[in-house]
PyMOL Python script that loads the backbone (N, CA, C, O; Angstrom):
from pymol import cmd

cmd.read_pdbstr("""\
ATOM      1  N   MET A   1      22.732   9.952 278.601  1.00  0.00           N
ATOM      2  CA  MET A   1      23.685  10.659 279.301  1.00  0.00           C
ATOM      3  C   MET A   1      24.229  11.579 278.341  1.00  0.00           C
ATOM      4  O   MET A   1      24.548  11.197 277.215  1.00  0.00           O
ATOM      5  N   ILE A   2      24.368  12.906 278.764  1.00  0.00           N
ATOM      6  CA  ILE A   2      24.950  13.984 278.059  1.00  0.00           C
ATOM      7  C   ILE A   2      26.420  14.094 278.361  1.00  0.00           C
ATOM      8  O   ILE A   2      26.819  14.090 279.526  1.00  0.00           O
ATOM      9  N   VAL A   3      27.211  14.191 277.355  1.00  0.00           N
ATOM     10  CA  VAL A   3      28.635  14.188 277.546  1.00  0.00           C
ATOM     11  C   VAL A   3      29.081  15.700 277.630  1.00  0.00           C
ATOM     12  O   VAL A   3      28.564  16.532 276.884  1.00  0.00           O
ATOM     13  N   ALA A   4      29.965  16.010 278.471  1.00  0.00           N
ATOM     14  CA  ALA A   4      30.285  17.517 278.675  1.00  0.00           C
ATOM     15  C   ALA A   4      30.684  18.187 277.290  1.00  0.00           C
ATOM     16  O   ALA A   4      31.487  17.646 276.529  1.00  0.00           O
ATOM     17  N   GLY A   5      30.152  19.233 277.052  1.00  0.00           N
ATOM     18  CA  GLY A   5      30.387  19.983 275.785  1.00  0.00           C
ATOM     19  C   GLY A   5      29.577  19.613 274.618  1.00  0.00           C
ATOM     20  O   GLY A   5      29.586  20.349 273.631  1.00  0.00           O
ATOM     21  N   ARG A   6      28.891  18.559 274.641  1.00  0.00           N
ATOM     22  CA  ARG A   6      28.050  18.067 273.526  1.00  0.00           C
ATOM     23  C   ARG A   6      26.705  18.820 273.437  1.00  0.00           C
ATOM     24  O   ARG A   6      25.986  18.719 272.443  1.00  0.00           O
ATOM     25  N   SER A   7      26.401  19.551 274.467  1.00  0.00           N
ATOM     26  CA  SER A   7      25.300  20.383 274.437  1.00  0.00           C
ATOM     27  C   SER A   7      25.712  21.872 274.524  1.00  0.00           C
ATOM     28  O   SER A   7      25.155  22.719 273.825  1.00  0.00           O
ATOM     29  N   ARG A   8      26.610  22.144 275.318  1.00  0.00           N
ATOM     30  CA  ARG A   8      26.969  23.552 275.515  1.00  0.00           C
ATOM     31  C   ARG A   8      27.759  24.127 274.221  1.00  0.00           C
ATOM     32  O   ARG A   8      27.485  25.253 273.807  1.00  0.00           O
ATOM     33  N   SER A   9      28.640  23.412 273.659  1.00  0.00           N
ATOM     34  CA  SER A   9      29.307  23.866 272.475  1.00  0.00           C
ATOM     35  C   SER A   9      28.433  24.144 271.381  1.00  0.00           C
ATOM     36  O   SER A   9      28.629  25.209 270.796  1.00  0.00           O
ATOM     37  N   PRO A  10      27.451  23.360 270.962  1.00  0.00           N
ATOM     38  CA  PRO A  10      26.499  23.722 269.922  1.00  0.00           C
ATOM     39  C   PRO A  10      25.711  24.953 270.118  1.00  0.00           C
ATOM     40  O   PRO A  10      25.354  25.705 269.211  1.00  0.00           O
ATOM     41  N   ALA A  11      25.455  25.106 271.446  1.00  0.00           N
ATOM     42  CA  ALA A  11      24.668  26.331 271.797  1.00  0.00           C
ATOM     43  C   ALA A  11      25.508  27.610 271.583  1.00  0.00           C
ATOM     44  O   ALA A  11      25.019  28.666 271.185  1.00  0.00           O
ATOM     45  N   VAL A  12      26.788  27.432 271.875  1.00  0.00           N
ATOM     46  CA  VAL A  12      27.627  28.585 271.569  1.00  0.00           C
ATOM     47  C   VAL A  12      27.824  28.909 270.086  1.00  0.00           C
ATOM     48  O   VAL A  12      27.908  30.065 269.669  1.00  0.00           O
ATOM     49  N   VAL A  13      27.888  27.876 269.359  1.00  0.00           N
ATOM     50  CA  VAL A  13      28.091  28.019 267.935  1.00  0.00           C
ATOM     51  C   VAL A  13      26.726  28.534 267.392  1.00  0.00           C
ATOM     52  O   VAL A  13      26.786  29.388 266.508  1.00  0.00           O
ATOM     53  N   ALA A  14      25.557  28.132 267.797  1.00  0.00           N
ATOM     54  CA  ALA A  14      24.340  28.682 267.457  1.00  0.00           C
ATOM     55  C   ALA A  14      24.281  30.185 267.773  1.00  0.00           C
ATOM     56  O   ALA A  14      23.838  30.980 266.945  1.00  0.00           O
ATOM     57  N   GLY A  15      24.707  30.546 268.911  1.00  0.00           N
ATOM     58  CA  GLY A  15      24.732  31.954 269.164  1.00  0.00           C
ATOM     59  C   GLY A  15      25.603  32.815 268.193  1.00  0.00           C
ATOM     60  O   GLY A  15      25.257  33.936 267.820  1.00  0.00           O
ATOM     61  N   TYR A  16      26.665  32.250 267.846  1.00  0.00           N
ATOM     62  CA  TYR A  16      27.498  32.913 266.789  1.00  0.00           C
ATOM     63  C   TYR A  16      26.748  32.983 265.528  1.00  0.00           C
ATOM     64  O   TYR A  16      26.698  34.045 264.908  1.00  0.00           O
ATOM     65  N   LEU A  17      26.128  31.860 265.086  1.00  0.00           N
ATOM     66  CA  LEU A  17      25.380  31.939 263.805  1.00  0.00           C
ATOM     67  C   LEU A  17      24.248  32.895 263.797  1.00  0.00           C
ATOM     68  O   LEU A  17      23.939  33.504 262.773  1.00  0.00           O
ATOM     69  N   LEU A  18      23.593  33.042 264.981  1.00  0.00           N
ATOM     70  CA  LEU A  18      22.548  33.908 265.184  1.00  0.00           C
ATOM     71  C   LEU A  18      23.021  35.348 264.994  1.00  0.00           C
ATOM     72  O   LEU A  18      22.414  36.091 264.223  1.00  0.00           O
ATOM     73  N   GLN A  19      24.020  35.732 265.633  1.00  0.00           N
ATOM     74  CA  GLN A  19      24.653  37.048 265.624  1.00  0.00           C
ATOM     75  C   GLN A  19      25.312  37.386 264.312  1.00  0.00           C
ATOM     76  O   GLN A  19      25.093  38.476 263.784  1.00  0.00           O
ATOM     77  N   THR A  20      26.091  36.514 263.780  1.00  0.00           N
ATOM     78  CA  THR A  20      26.827  36.932 262.559  1.00  0.00           C
ATOM     79  C   THR A  20      26.129  36.635 261.185  1.00  0.00           C
ATOM     80  O   THR A  20      26.324  37.356 260.206  1.00  0.00           O
ATOM     81  N   LEU A  21      25.376  35.633 261.161  1.00  0.00           N
ATOM     82  CA  LEU A  21      24.730  35.338 259.841  1.00  0.00           C
ATOM     83  C   LEU A  21      23.168  35.624 259.916  1.00  0.00           C
ATOM     84  O   LEU A  21      22.463  35.420 258.928  1.00  0.00           O
ATOM     85  N   LYS A  22      22.662  36.086 261.071  1.00  0.00           N
ATOM     86  CA  LYS A  22      21.271  36.438 261.318  1.00  0.00           C
ATOM     87  C   LYS A  22      20.423  35.190 261.039  1.00  0.00           C
ATOM     88  O   LYS A  22      19.342  35.294 260.460  1.00  0.00           O
ATOM     89  N   MET A  23      20.891  34.055 261.434  1.00  0.00           N
ATOM     90  CA  MET A  23      20.123  32.823 261.265  1.00  0.00           C
ATOM     91  C   MET A  23      18.978  32.742 262.262  1.00  0.00           C
ATOM     92  O   MET A  23      19.119  33.319 263.340  1.00  0.00           O
ATOM     93  N   LYS A  24      17.912  32.110 262.014  1.00  0.00           N
ATOM     94  CA  LYS A  24      16.832  31.847 262.952  1.00  0.00           C
ATOM     95  C   LYS A  24      17.319  30.734 263.919  1.00  0.00           C
ATOM     96  O   LYS A  24      18.152  29.926 263.509  1.00  0.00           O
ATOM     97  N   PRO A  25      16.868  30.662 265.102  1.00  0.00           N
ATOM     98  CA  PRO A  25      17.468  29.551 266.021  1.00  0.00           C
ATOM     99  C   PRO A  25      17.213  28.177 265.507  1.00  0.00           C
ATOM    100  O   PRO A  25      18.075  27.315 265.676  1.00  0.00           O
ATOM    101  N   ASP A  26      16.077  27.897 264.880  1.00  0.00           N
ATOM    102  CA  ASP A  26      15.836  26.528 264.487  1.00  0.00           C
ATOM    103  C   ASP A  26      16.771  26.101 263.279  1.00  0.00           C
ATOM    104  O   ASP A  26      17.214  24.958 263.171  1.00  0.00           O
ATOM    105  N   LEU A  27      17.005  27.018 262.472  1.00  0.00           N
ATOM    106  CA  LEU A  27      17.940  26.814 261.351  1.00  0.00           C
ATOM    107  C   LEU A  27      19.306  26.664 261.748  1.00  0.00           C
ATOM    108  O   LEU A  27      19.985  25.775 261.235  1.00  0.00           O
ATOM    109  N   ALA A  28      19.820  27.502 262.679  1.00  0.00           N
ATOM    110  CA  ALA A  28      21.108  27.377 263.196  1.00  0.00           C
ATOM    111  C   ALA A  28      21.388  26.097 263.790  1.00  0.00           C
ATOM    112  O   ALA A  28      22.418  25.473 263.533  1.00  0.00           O
ATOM    113  N   LEU A  29      20.339  25.618 264.715  1.00  0.00           N
ATOM    114  CA  LEU A  29      20.544  24.391 265.384  1.00  0.00           C
ATOM    115  C   LEU A  29      20.500  23.201 264.425  1.00  0.00           C
ATOM    116  O   LEU A  29      21.206  22.202 264.556  1.00  0.00           O
ATOM    117  N   ALA A  30      19.633  23.390 263.475  1.00  0.00           N
ATOM    118  CA  ALA A  30      19.552  22.293 262.402  1.00  0.00           C
ATOM    119  C   ALA A  30      20.879  22.202 261.736  1.00  0.00           C
ATOM    120  O   ALA A  30      21.431  21.103 261.670  1.00  0.00           O
ATOM    121  N   GLU A  31      21.410  23.218 261.260  1.00  0.00           N
ATOM    122  CA  GLU A  31      22.717  23.289 260.588  1.00  0.00           C
ATOM    123  C   GLU A  31      23.908  22.592 261.524  1.00  0.00           C
ATOM    124  O   GLU A  31      24.693  21.755 261.078  1.00  0.00           O
ATOM    125  N   ILE A  32      23.909  23.014 262.719  1.00  0.00           N
ATOM    126  CA  ILE A  32      24.877  22.369 263.607  1.00  0.00           C
ATOM    127  C   ILE A  32      24.734  20.860 263.657  1.00  0.00           C
ATOM    128  O   ILE A  32      25.689  20.118 263.424  1.00  0.00           O
ATOM    129  N   THR A  33      23.454  20.397 263.983  1.00  0.00           N
ATOM    130  CA  THR A  33      23.239  18.997 264.166  1.00  0.00           C
ATOM    131  C   THR A  33      23.425  18.225 262.816  1.00  0.00           C
ATOM    132  O   THR A  33      23.689  17.024 262.865  1.00  0.00           O
ATOM    133  N   SER A  34      23.307  18.820 261.698  1.00  0.00           N
ATOM    134  CA  SER A  34      23.518  18.219 260.438  1.00  0.00           C
ATOM    135  C   SER A  34      25.097  17.905 260.218  1.00  0.00           C
ATOM    136  O   SER A  34      25.468  17.016 259.451  1.00  0.00           O
ATOM    137  N   LYS A  35      25.888  18.625 260.879  1.00  0.00           N
ATOM    138  CA  LYS A  35      27.424  18.455 260.750  1.00  0.00           C
ATOM    139  C   LYS A  35      27.990  17.636 261.780  1.00  0.00           C
ATOM    140  O   LYS A  35      29.018  17.006 261.532  1.00  0.00           O
ATOM    141  N   ARG A  36      27.389  17.560 263.023  1.00  0.00           N
ATOM    142  CA  ARG A  36      28.002  16.955 264.110  1.00  0.00           C
ATOM    143  C   ARG A  36      26.901  16.143 264.896  1.00  0.00           C
ATOM    144  O   ARG A  36      25.743  16.554 264.976  1.00  0.00           O
ATOM    145  N   ASP A  37      27.314  15.006 265.452  1.00  0.00           N
ATOM    146  CA  ASP A  37      26.469  14.273 266.333  1.00  0.00           C
ATOM    147  C   ASP A  37      26.457  14.918 267.701  1.00  0.00           C
ATOM    148  O   ASP A  37      27.346  14.737 268.533  1.00  0.00           O
ATOM    149  N   CYS A  38      25.327  15.731 267.891  1.00  0.00           N
ATOM    150  CA  CYS A  38      25.236  16.460 269.239  1.00  0.00           C
ATOM    151  C   CYS A  38      23.718  16.630 269.479  1.00  0.00           C
ATOM    152  O   CYS A  38      22.871  16.486 268.597  1.00  0.00           O
ATOM    153  N   SER A  39      23.466  16.951 270.766  1.00  0.00           N
ATOM    154  CA  SER A  39      22.190  17.244 271.211  1.00  0.00           C
ATOM    155  C   SER A  39      22.189  18.495 272.169  1.00  0.00           C
ATOM    156  O   SER A  39      23.096  18.708 272.974  1.00  0.00           O
ATOM    157  N   ILE A  40      21.197  19.222 272.022  1.00  0.00           N
ATOM    158  CA  ILE A  40      21.113  20.353 272.965  1.00  0.00           C
ATOM    159  C   ILE A  40      19.953  20.341 273.904  1.00  0.00           C
ATOM    160  O   ILE A  40      18.787  20.352 273.511  1.00  0.00           O
ATOM    161  N   VAL A  41      20.298  20.318 275.116  1.00  0.00           N
ATOM    162  CA  VAL A  41      19.356  20.173 276.228  1.00  0.00           C
ATOM    163  C   VAL A  41      18.286  21.288 276.105  1.00  0.00           C
ATOM    164  O   VAL A  41      18.573  22.404 275.670  1.00  0.00           O
ATOM    165  N   PRO A  42      17.063  20.947 276.497  1.00  0.00           N
ATOM    166  CA  PRO A  42      16.012  21.966 276.397  1.00  0.00           C
ATOM    167  C   PRO A  42      16.236  23.336 277.008  1.00  0.00           C
ATOM    168  O   PRO A  42      15.775  24.356 276.496  1.00  0.00           O
ATOM    169  N   GLU A  43      17.003  23.324 278.188  1.00  0.00           N
ATOM    170  CA  GLU A  43      17.299  24.635 278.819  1.00  0.00           C
ATOM    171  C   GLU A  43      18.199  25.467 278.009  1.00  0.00           C
ATOM    172  O   GLU A  43      18.022  26.685 277.976  1.00  0.00           O
ATOM    173  N   LEU A  44      19.263  24.841 277.278  1.00  0.00           N
ATOM    174  CA  LEU A  44      20.110  25.669 276.362  1.00  0.00           C
ATOM    175  C   LEU A  44      19.421  25.955 274.998  1.00  0.00           C
ATOM    176  O   LEU A  44      19.811  26.907 274.322  1.00  0.00           O
ATOM    177  N   ARG A  45      18.530  25.252 274.629  1.00  0.00           N
ATOM    178  CA  ARG A  45      17.767  25.614 273.562  1.00  0.00           C
ATOM    179  C   ARG A  45      16.767  26.842 273.729  1.00  0.00           C
ATOM    180  O   ARG A  45      16.564  27.637 272.811  1.00  0.00           O
ATOM    181  N   ARG A  46      16.179  26.926 274.935  1.00  0.00           N
ATOM    182  CA  ARG A  46      15.461  28.118 275.269  1.00  0.00           C
ATOM    183  C   ARG A  46      16.512  29.304 275.407  1.00  0.00           C
ATOM    184  O   ARG A  46      16.216  30.433 275.014  1.00  0.00           O
ATOM    185  N   ILE A  47      17.586  29.056 275.900  1.00  0.00           N
ATOM    186  CA  ILE A  47      18.605  30.236 275.960  1.00  0.00           C
ATOM    187  C   ILE A  47      18.965  30.697 274.591  1.00  0.00           C
ATOM    188  O   ILE A  47      19.058  31.901 274.353  1.00  0.00           O
ATOM    189  N   VAL A  48      19.170  29.795 273.686  1.00  0.00           N
ATOM    190  CA  VAL A  48      19.538  30.171 272.287  1.00  0.00           C
ATOM    191  C   VAL A  48      18.267  30.974 271.746  1.00  0.00           C
ATOM    192  O   VAL A  48      18.439  32.035 271.147  1.00  0.00           O
ATOM    193  N   GLU A  49      17.145  30.520 271.938  1.00  0.00           N
ATOM    194  CA  GLU A  49      15.930  31.301 271.430  1.00  0.00           C
ATOM    195  C   GLU A  49      15.795  32.632 272.040  1.00  0.00           C
ATOM    196  O   GLU A  49      15.382  33.571 271.359  1.00  0.00           O
ATOM    197  N   GLN A  50      16.123  32.781 273.304  1.00  0.00           N
ATOM    198  CA  GLN A  50      16.088  34.092 273.975  1.00  0.00           C
ATOM    199  C   GLN A  50      17.186  35.027 273.362  1.00  0.00           C
ATOM    200  O   GLN A  50      16.947  36.202 273.081  1.00  0.00           O
ATOM    201  N   TYR A  51      18.324  34.472 273.186  1.00  0.00           N
ATOM    202  CA  TYR A  51      19.403  35.184 272.554  1.00  0.00           C
ATOM    203  C   TYR A  51      19.072  35.711 271.213  1.00  0.00           C
ATOM    204  O   TYR A  51      19.488  36.811 270.850  1.00  0.00           O
ATOM    205  N   ALA A  52      18.274  34.894 270.409  1.00  0.00           N
ATOM    206  CA  ALA A  52      17.776  35.448 269.104  1.00  0.00           C
ATOM    207  C   ALA A  52      17.048  36.714 269.219  1.00  0.00           C
ATOM    208  O   ALA A  52      17.169  37.607 268.380  1.00  0.00           O
ATOM    209  N   THR A  53      16.257  36.804 270.300  1.00  0.00           N
ATOM    210  CA  THR A  53      15.507  38.073 270.477  1.00  0.00           C
ATOM    211  C   THR A  53      16.449  39.317 270.762  1.00  0.00           C
ATOM    212  O   THR A  53      16.177  40.437 270.329  1.00  0.00           O
ATOM    213  N   LEU A  54      17.528  39.055 271.488  1.00  0.00           N
ATOM    214  CA  LEU A  54      18.444  40.039 271.751  1.00  0.00           C
ATOM    215  C   LEU A  54      19.327  40.495 270.520  1.00  0.00           C
ATOM    216  O   LEU A  54      19.847  41.606 270.424  1.00  0.00           O
ATOM    217  N   CYS A  55      19.417  39.507 269.625  1.00  0.00           N
ATOM    218  CA  CYS A  55      20.150  39.778 268.277  1.00  0.00           C
ATOM    219  C   CYS A  55      19.160  40.328 267.286  1.00  0.00           C
ATOM    220  O   CYS A  55      19.573  40.680 266.182  1.00  0.00           O
ATOM    221  N   GLU A  56      17.877  40.430 267.596  1.00  0.00           N
ATOM    222  CA  GLU A  56      16.911  40.860 266.600  1.00  0.00           C
ATOM    223  C   GLU A  56      16.806  40.015 265.446  1.00  0.00           C
ATOM    224  O   GLU A  56      16.669  40.565 264.353  1.00  0.00           O
ATOM    225  N   VAL A  57      16.851  38.686 265.522  1.00  0.00           N
ATOM    226  CA  VAL A  57      16.786  37.716 264.362  1.00  0.00           C
ATOM    227  C   VAL A  57      15.360  37.562 263.978  1.00  0.00           C
ATOM    228  O   VAL A  57      15.047  36.817 263.050  1.00  0.00           O
TER     229      VAL A  57
END
""", "prot")
cmd.dss("prot")
cmd.show_as("cartoon", "prot")
cmd.util.cbc("prot")
cmd.orient("prot")
């Protein structure tokens, strides 16, 4: 069971890392999951990857 915010919040932080630090999606998500116990649902993972193309990462 996914608890509210445990998937959405990391996706938002990943978007921030993509845009500000020019991180690759996998690296950004790995950094987040190394700091906090969270999981990102596949749908949000795809959105993060799509956002990376918009940020030209």
